[in-house]
C-alpha positions in Angstrom: -47.9 68.9 -8.9 -46.9 65.3 -9.1 -49.0 62.6 -10.8 -48.3 58.9 -10.5 -48.7 56.9 -13.7 -46.9 53.9 -15.0 -44.7 52.7 -17.9 -47.8 50.6 -18.7 -49.1 53.8 -20.3 -46.3 53.6 -23.0 -46.5 49.9 -23.7 -49.1 47.4 -25.1 -50.8 45.7 -22.2 -52.8 42.7 -23.2 -55.6 41.9 -20.7 -54.9 45.3 -19.1 -56.3 47.8 -21.6 -58.2 49.8 -19.0 -55.2 50.2 -16.8 -52.9 51.1 -19.7 -55.2 53.6 -21.3 -55.8 55.3 -17.9 -52.0 55.6 -17.4 -51.5 56.8 -20.9 -54.2 59.5 -20.5 -52.8 60.6 -17.2 -49.3 60.9 -18.6 -50.4 62.9 -21.7 -52.6 65.1 -19.5 -49.7 65.9 -17.2 -47.4 66.7 -20.1 -50.1 69.0 -21.6 -50.6 70.8 -18.3 -46.8 71.1 -17.9 -46.7 73.0 -21.2 -49.6 75.2 -20.2 -48.2 76.2 -16.9 -44.4 76.2 -17.4 -44.2 80.0 -17.6 -46.3 80.5 -14.4 -43.8 78.9 -12.0 -46.0 75.8 -11.5 -44.1 72.5 -11.9 -46.1 69.6 -13.2 -44.5 66.2 -13.4 -45.7 62.6 -13.9 -43.7 59.7 -12.5 -44.0 56.5 -14.6 -42.4 53.6 -12.7 -42.4 49.9 -13.6 -42.8 47.3 -10.9 -42.3 48.8 -7.5 -41.8 47.0 -4.2 -44.7 47.8 -1.9 -43.5 46.5 1.4 -42.0 43.6 3.1 -43.0 41.1 0.4 -39.5 40.1 -0.5 -39.1 38.9 -4.1 -42.8 39.2 -4.9 -43.0 42.9 -4.2 -45.7 42.9 -1.6 -49.4 41.9 -1.8 -49.2 40.4 -5.3 -47.5 37.2 -6.1 -45.5 38.5 -9.1 -42.4 36.5 -9.4 -40.1 38.6 -11.5 -36.3 38.8 -11.7 -34.7 41.0 -9.1 -33.5 43.6 -11.6 -37.1 44.2 -12.6 -38.1 45.6 -9.2 -37.8 49.3 -8.3 -37.3 50.5 -4.7 -40.2 52.7 -3.6 -38.0 55.1 -1.8 -35.8 55.5 -4.9 -38.9 56.1 -7.0 -40.1 58.8 -4.6 -36.6 60.4 -4.6 -36.5 60.5 -8.4 -40.0 61.9 -8.7 -39.2 64.7 -6.3 -36.0 65.5 -8.1 -37.9 65.7 -11.4 -40.5 68.1 -10.0 -37.7 70.3 -8.6 -35.9 70.2 -11.9 -39.1 71.1 -13.8 -39.1 67.9 -15.8 -42.5 66.9 -17.2 -41.9 63.1 -17.2 -39.9 60.9 -14.8 -39.3 57.3 -15.6 -37.2 55.8 -12.8 -35.0 52.8 -13.4 -32.6 52.5 -16.3 -34.3 49.3 -17.5 -37.7 51.0 -17.5 -36.4 53.9 -19.6 -34.8 51.5 -22.0 -38.0 49.5 -22.3 -40.0 52.6 -23.1 -37.4 53.8 -25.6 -37.2 50.5 -27.3 -41.0 50.3 -27.6 -41.0 53.6 -29.4 -38.3 52.4 -31.9 -39.9 49.1 -32.7 -42.8 48.7 -35.1 -46.0 48.5 -33.1 -46.8 45.0 -34.4 -43.5 43.7 -32.9 -44.2 45.5 -29.6 -47.7 44.0 -29.4 -46.5 40.5 -30.2 -43.7 40.6 -27.7 -46.0 41.7 -24.9 -48.6 39.1 -25.9 -45.9 36.3 -25.7 -44.6 37.6 -22.4 -48.1 37.8 -20.9 -49.1 34.3 -22.2 -46.0 32.8 -20.5 -46.3 34.6 -17.2 -49.0 34.0 -14.6 -47.6 37.0 -12.8 -48.7 39.2 -15.7 -52.1 37.6 -16.1 -51.1 34.7 -18.4 -52.7 31.4 -19.1 -52.2 30.0 -15.6 -54.9 32.1 -14.1 -58.4 30.6 -14.2 -60.7 32.3 -16.7 -57.9 34.2 -18.5 -58.7 34.4 -22.2 -56.0 33.3 -24.7 -53.7 36.0 -26.1 -54.9 38.0 -29.0 -52.2 37.1 -31.5 -54.6 35.8 -34.1 -56.9 38.8 -33.8 -54.0 41.3 -33.9 -52.6 39.7 -37.0 -56.0 40.0 -38.7 -56.5 43.6 -37.6 -52.9 45.0 -37.8 
């Protein structure tokens, strides 16, 4: 069984809480089912990619107008290959892309407050990630997170 999640499930995601918590839940559920079924011969894997090109969209990755550096994008065929390899190897979690694995690893090492603030700043500066240039987008929650952290 292969579930498709996202690295968003490992990282703070200001203005994207529903997406992030859904992906985090799917990842955790898959890891749990992997543990429960590993002696039965059933392979359960979750693939957690970052930004994946969806088609002929060039630098913007497809239907969305995300303008990210070239290195940030993953090739969809490579993501699929890595996911299938992970299922065949019996791995519970597959994070394609060295930069994606590094980002997840770094977020686990950093204090949560630093992680949150970093993602808040990134999001606030990037309309591609829902930042301040989209009409109706609320300001980042830096002041609130400082008060509640």
